[in-house]
C-alpha positions in Angstrom: 28.5 12.0 -5.8 27.4 15.4 -6.8 29.0 17.9 -3.7 26.6 18.8 -1.1 23.9 15.4 -2.3 22.7 13.2 0.2 25.2 10.6 1.8 25.0 6.9 1.5 23.3 4.8 4.6 25.5 1.9 4.9 24.8 -1.6 5.9 25.6 -1.6 9.7 23.8 1.6 10.5 19.9 1.6 12.0 17.1 2.8 10.2 13.8 4.1 11.9 10.2 2.5 10.2 6.5 4.2 11.7 4.8 1.5 11.8 5.5 -2.2 13.1 2.7 -3.8 10.3 3.1 -6.5 8.1 4.7 -4.0 5.6 7.2 -2.7 8.4 7.7 -6.2 9.2 9.2 -7.7 5.6 10.7 -3.9 5.5 12.3 -4.6 8.9 13.6 -8.7 7.6 14.7 -6.8 3.9 17.1 -4.6 6.2 17.8 -7.3 8.5 19.4 -9.4 5.3 21.6 -6.4 3.9 23.3 -5.9 7.8 20.5 -3.3 9.0 20.0 -2.7 12.8 15.5 -1.7 12.3 13.8 0.3 15.2 10.2 0.4 15.3 7.7 2.8 16.9 3.6 1.4 16.9 1.0 1.6 19.5 0.7 -2.1 19.7 2.8 -3.7 22.2 2.6 -6.8 19.6 3.0 -5.6 16.7 4.4 -7.9 14.0 7.3 -6.0 13.1 8.4 -6.6 16.7 9.9 -10.4 15.4 12.6 -8.3 13.6 13.0 -4.8 15.8 15.7 -5.0 18.4 14.0 -1.6 19.6 10.2 -1.2 19.5 9.0 2.1 20.9 5.4 1.0 21.9 3.3 4.6 21.1 0.3 6.1 19.4 1.9 8.1 15.5 0.9 11.4 17.0 3.4 11.4 20.2 6.3 13.5 18.5 8.2 13.0 21.9 8.3 8.8 21.4 8.9 9.7 17.4 11.7 12.0 18.2 13.7 9.3 20.8 13.3 6.8 17.8 14.6 8.9 15.2 17.4 10.1 17.6 19.1 6.7 17.6 18.6 6.1 14.0 20.2 7.3 10.3 17.3 7.5 8.6 13.3 7.4 9.6 10.9 5.5 7.1 7.1 4.8 7.2 4.6 1.9 6.6 1.6 3.7 6.8 0.8 7.4 5.6 -1.7 8.4 8.9 1.3 9.9 11.1 0.8 14.0 10.8 2.4 16.3 9.1 3.6 17.9 12.9 5.2 14.3 14.0 7.3 14.0 10.4 8.8 17.3 10.9 9.8 16.9 14.7 11.5 14.2 13.7 13.2 15.3 10.6 15.2 17.8 12.6 17.0 14.0 14.1 17.2 12.0 10.9 16.1 12.0 7.3 12.5 11.4 7.1 12.1 9.9 3.9 9.2 10.2 2.1 9.3 13.9 3.8 6.9 15.1 5.7 5.0 17.5 2.9 4.8 14.7 0.2 2.8 12.4 3.4 0.5 15.4 3.9 -0.5 15.5 0.3 -1.5 11.8 0.1 -2.5 11.3 3.9 -5.8 13.3 3.1 -8.1 11.8 0.3 -9.1 14.9 -1.1 -5.7 16.6 -1.2 -4.6 14.0 -2.7 -7.3 13.7 -6.0 -6.9 18.0 -5.6 -3.5 18.0 -5.9 -3.5 15.5 -9.0 -6.1 17.6 -11.0 -4.4 20.5 -10.4 -1.4 18.4 -12.1 -3.5 17.6 -14.6 -3.6 13.5 -13.8 -6.3 11.3 -14.9 -8.9 10.5 -12.2 -12.9 10.2 -11.8 -15.4 13.1 -11.3 -15.2 13.8 -7.6 -16.0 17.1 -4.6 -14.8 17.1 -1.5 -17.0 17.3 1.3 -17.8 18.9 4.9 -21.2 17.3 5.5 -24.8 16.0 4.8 -25.9 18.6 2.7 -22.6 18.9 0.9 -22.6 14.9 0.6 -26.0 15.1 -1.0 -25.0 18.1 -3.6 -22.4 16.0 -4.5 -24.4 13.2 -5.2 -26.9 15.1 -7.2 -24.5 16.8 -10.2 -22.3 13.5 -9.8 -25.0 10.4 -10.0 -24.3 7.4 -8.2 -21.4 7.1 -6.0 -18.7 6.0 -3.5 -18.6 8.4 -0.4 -15.6 7.5 1.0 -13.7 9.5 4.6 -10.6 11.0 3.6 -8.9 10.3 6.5 -7.7 6.2 7.2 -10.2 3.8 5.7 -8.1 1.5 3.8 -9.6 -2.5 2.7 -13.0 -1.0 1.6 -13.4 0.2 5.6 -15.1 4.2 5.9 -16.5 3.9 2.7 -20.3 4.3 1.6 -22.5 3.4 -1.4 -24.8 6.1 -2.5 -27.4 5.4 -5.5 -29.3 8.8 -4.4 -29.1 11.9 -2.5 -31.3 10.9 0.0 -29.4 8.4 1.1 -26.9 11.1 1.6 -26.9 12.0 5.7 -26.5 8.3 6.3 -23.7 8.0 4.0 -22.2 11.0 6.1 -22.4 9.2 9.3 -21.1 6.0 8.2 -17.9 7.4 7.4 -17.2 9.2 10.1 -19.1 12.6 9.9 -16.1 14.2 9.0 -14.5 16.0 5.7 -14.9 13.3 2.8 -14.7 12.3 -0.6 -17.1 12.0 -3.3 -16.5 9.9 -5.8 -18.6 8.6 -9.2 -18.9 5.6 -10.0 -16.6 4.6 -13.0 -17.1 1.9 -15.2 -14.1 0.1 -14.7 -13.0 -2.6 -16.5 -9.5 -3.6 -14.6 -7.3 -2.0 -12.0 -4.0 -2.1 -11.8 -1.0 -0.8 -10.3 2.4 0.4 -10.6 5.0 0.9 -8.3 8.1 3.7 -8.6 10.8 3.7 -6.1 13.0 6.9 -5.9 16.2 8.6 -4.4 16.6 11.8 -2.7 18.8 12.5 -5.1 15.6 12.1 -8.4 17.2 8.5 -9.6 14.6 6.3 -10.1 12.6 2.9 -11.1 10.0 1.3 -12.1 8.3 -2.3 -11.6 5.9 -3.2 -14.2 2.4 -3.0 -13.4 0.5 -5.4 -11.5 -3.0 -6.8 -12.4 -5.2 -6.8 -9.0 -8.9 -7.6 -7.8 -10.4 -6.7 -5.0 -13.6 -7.8 -2.7 -15.3 -5.6 -0.9 -13.0 -3.2 -1.2 -10.1 -5.8 -0.1 -7.0 -7.0 -2.1 -7.8 -10.6 -2.9 -5.2 -11.2 -5.6 -2.6 -9.8 -7.6 -0.6 -11.0 -10.4 3.2 -9.4 -11.9 3.1 -8.5 -14.6 0.0 -8.1 -15.9 -0.9 -9.1 -18.6 -2.1 -5.8 -20.3 -1.4 -4.5 -23.6 1.4 -2.3 -24.2 -0.1 0.7 -24.1 -1.6 0.5 -20.7 1.7 -0.8 -19.6 3.5 2.5 -21.4 0.4 5.6 -19.4 0.5 3.8 -16.6 4.1 3.9 -16.2 4.3 7.3 -17.4 1.7 8.5 -15.0 3.2 6.9 -12.4 6.7 8.6 -12.5 4.9 12.0 -13.2 3.3 11.7 -10.0 6.7 10.6 -8.0 8.6 12.8 -9.6 6.4 15.5 -9.1 5.9 14.8 -5.0 9.6 14.4 -5.1 9.2 11.0 -3.1 11.9 10.0 -1.8 11.2 6.3 -0.8 8.2 4.0 -3.3 5.3 5.9 -4.4 2.6 3.2 -5.6 0.1 3.7 -7.5 -3.1 2.3 -8.1 -5.1 3.3 -11.8 -8.2 2.2 -13.5 -9.0 1.1 -16.8 -11.9 1.7 -17.8 -14.4 0.9 -20.0 -13.7 2.9 -23.6 -9.4 2.1 -22.9 -8.5 5.4 -20.7 -6.9 5.3 -17.4 -7.7 6.9 -14.2 -5.8 7.0 -10.7 -7.7 5.6 -8.1 -5.5 6.4 -5.0 -1.6 7.1 -4.4 0.8 5.1 -1.4 3.8 6.4 -0.3 5.2 2.7 1.2 4.9 -0.6 -0.4 2.3 -2.0 -1.2 0.1 -5.2 -1.2 -0.1 -5.2 -4.5 3.3 -5.4 -5.4 4.0 -8.1 -2.6 4.7 -10.5 -5.2 8.0 -8.9 -6.7 9.2 -11.2 -3.8 8.6 -14.2 -6.3 8.7 -12.0 -9.4 11.5 -9.7 -9.7 15.3 -9.7 -9.4 14.4 -7.1 -6.3 11.9 -7.2 -3.7 9.3 -4.1 -3.0 10.8 -3.9 0.6 15.2 -4.2 -0.7 14.1 -1.4 -2.9 12.7 0.6 -0.3 15.9 0.0 1.9 18.3 0.2 -0.7 16.1 4.5 -1.7 16.2 6.0 2.2 19.1 4.8 1.9 20.9 6.0 -1.1 22.4 2.9 -1.7 22.2 2.3 -6.0 18.4 1.1 -7.4 17.8 -2.4 -8.2 16.7 -3.9 -11.3 12.4 -4.0 -11.0 13.0 -6.6 -13.6 10.7 -9.7 -13.6 12.5 -13.2 -13.5 9.2 -15.4 -13.4 5.6 -14.1 -13.4 4.0 -14.4 -9.2 0.8 -13.8 -8.0 -0.2 -13.5 -4.3 -3.5 -14.4 -3.0 -3.8 -12.6 0.7 -5.9 -14.2 3.5 -8.3 -12.5 6.1 -9.0 -13.4 9.3 -12.0 -15.1 7.7 -10.0 -18.6 7.6 -9.6 -19.2 10.9 -12.9 -18.2 11.8 -15.2 -21.0 14.1 -11.9 -22.3 15.3 -10.8 -23.2 12.2 -6.7 -23.7 11.2 -6.7 -24.0 7.8 -5.0 -26.3 5.9 -1.2 -25.3 5.2 0.0 -28.4 4.6 -2.3 -29.6 2.2 -2.2 -25.5 0.2 1.8 -26.3 0.3 1.8 -29.2 -1.3 1.0 -27.6 -4.6 4.1 -26.6 -6.3 5.6 -23.4 -6.4 3.5 -22.0 -4.0 4.8 -20.0 -0.8 3.2 -19.2 2.8 3.7 -15.8 4.2 2.6 -15.7 7.7 2.8 -11.5 9.1 3.0 -12.4 12.6 -0.8 -11.0 14.5 -1.6 -12.6 17.2 -5.7 -12.0 16.4 -7.7 -12.9 13.5 -10.5 -11.3 12.8 -13.0 -10.7 9.7 -11.4 -8.6 6.9 -7.9 -8.7 8.9 -4.5 -9.0 6.5 -3.3 -12.3 8.0 -0.6 -13.6 5.5 -1.0 -14.2 1.8 -0.1 -17.4 -0.6 2.3 -16.1 -3.4 3.3 -18.8 -6.4 5.1 -18.7 -9.4 4.5 -19.8 -13.6 5.5 -19.4 -16.7 3.1 -17.0 -17.6 0.6 -14.1 -14.7 -2.3 -16.4 -15.3 -0.7 -19.5 -14.6 0.9 -18.4 -11.5 -2.3 -16.9 -9.9 -4.7 -20.5 -10.8 -1.5 -22.4 -8.2 -2.1 -19.7 -6.1 -5.7 -20.0 -6.3 -5.6 -24.1 -6.2 -3.4 -23.7 -2.9 -6.3 -21.0 -1.5 -9.0 -23.5 -1.8 -6.4 -26.5 -0.8 -7.2 -23.8 2.8 -10.5 -25.0 3.3 -11.3 -21.6 3.4 -15.9 -20.6 4.1 -16.8 -19.2 0.6 -20.1 -17.7 2.1 -17.1 -16.1 5.2 -14.9 -14.9 2.7 -18.2 -13.5 1.2 -18.9 -12.1 3.7 -15.9 -10.0 4.4 
């Protein structure tokens, strides 16, 4: 090991996670399997990660004192949600390494800042403008044409967004996204959606997962398959872009890069996430090392795991709509489909659009794995009309 380089944090130590949702829960499970203790901070006293953490601090993500209390008992702190204020992360870093660090999260957590950073680095992105008012929004739509307006903060899974075909719709769109700093992005002619996951240690060593191909409905991931059936040039270009971004940001941990393949065959980056990602849940079935184990390895300075695909896999998300009207999904019938597994996140209440879990499956080819997951999903007794309305 190079003198002065970060030292490994060995099993038996405690890992702190800012965020106790399903990503924190699954990261905690991986950490537990490797012999680590897990502490979590989350504003929800019944957060999904509570089941796997030996200590849960119930506090808001802007509560610096609570975050410092978490860090003071941990050897390293990571996160499952990027909407944590920079001063909080900087305060935590005074007591334990924070991976990814405050500077990385600061760039990514604001969509406008993120887009501007990507553009300045020469990364391909679609035409956009950052706006501060309804008038700015109208001017951006006049310049860009039909667009989507996105709040710069939060707004995951299709929330905090508004489609605008005409500048006259700008005031309503501005109000819809919260009436604060936003990004206006020109509609793109998208042929395909994909993502690439990079894992990087504090010393710069990194590994890359094969690209996943994804499908969204109303802004929410519907399904994903790994590896995505993509032409070799697209795989090479997407991988190179993702690695360049991870290296440029100096990510410590995971970085998911969402990209579009446009109708002309070119690539454009959509968004970044410095954490585990819904599109790589299939890595638990497909790859030698899951994204969750890889995060533990990366932030603890352990040797990074292989990302080779052992068998193609796919996932289908389970949203709260499945429980609508007092229904109970028919998990027994779904699990009768060979090769299918059920993953529930331990959330105490279901509501439309809320991610409650996913189904995963394997196959000899990605399309075969996806077909198995979709068949199992149909066996749940889903109401297609309710799903479409999510």
